N, C-alpha and C positions, 0 to 999 in steps of 0.2 A: 504494500500500500504506500503510495507516495506521501512524503512528508510535506505538509503545507504550513508555512509559518508566516506570521505578520512581520513586516520590515523592522518593527521595534525589537524583535528577537535578535537582530544582528548586533545589538549592543553587547550581547554576551558571546563574544567570538569563540571563547574556549568551548562552550556548549555546542555551538553550531559546528565547529571543527570536529569535535568528538562524534557528533551525530553523523556527519558526512562520512567519517571513517568507519563507523560502526555499521551503518546501513549500506554503504557502498553503492549508493544511488543518489541522484540529484535531490536537492531540497528546493522546493518552489517557494519563493518569497512573494507575498502579496503586499500591495500598497493601496489603501482605501478600498480593500475588498477585491481588488483586481490583480491578476498576475503581473509581476514586475520584473523579477530576477530569478535566475537559477544558480544555485551554489552547489559545488561538488568538490570532492577531493581530487588531487592530481591523478591518482591511480584510476579513479572512475572516468575522469576526462580522457586520459590516455587510452583506456580500454574502449571507450566510445569512439574515439577517433580511429583506432585500429579496426574496429568493426565496420565503420563507414568506408574506410579505405578498402577493406576486403570486399564489401558489397559493391563498390564502384568497379573493382577489378573483375568481379564475377559478371557484372552487367556488361562490361566491355567485351569479355570473352564470349558471352552469350550473343552479343551483337555481331561479333566476328563470325561465329558459327552460322548465325542466321544469314549473314551476307556472303557466305561461301568462302571465307578466307581459309586457305589450306592449313590443316592442322599438322602439328609436329608430332613425331613419334616420341613418347616419353622416354623409352629405353635408349633411343638414339641420342636424345638430348643429354641424359645422364652420362652416357658413355663418353660423349665429347667433353663434358665438364670434368669427368675423372681424368681423361687424357690431358686436358689443358692444365689442370691443377695438381696432377701427379698423384692422385689418390685412387687406389684400386679396390 
């Protein structure tokens, strides 16, 4: 369940910080009863950005497949990488 807090709660930065780290999800801050800000830990932010990056790459790959871009053979790609970087 998302945490929703009024903006006055930001005065207690320690409590908000601890809550962000405990819940590992964004905290929604309201001002005059309306959504205003989102606060989250660095770890949650980085995780969210990583997921967005992955989704973007998946969407690009799906578009390439849909548009008929020639696919690479996975085993061949790994073989070339091993040869290039000297790992067998």
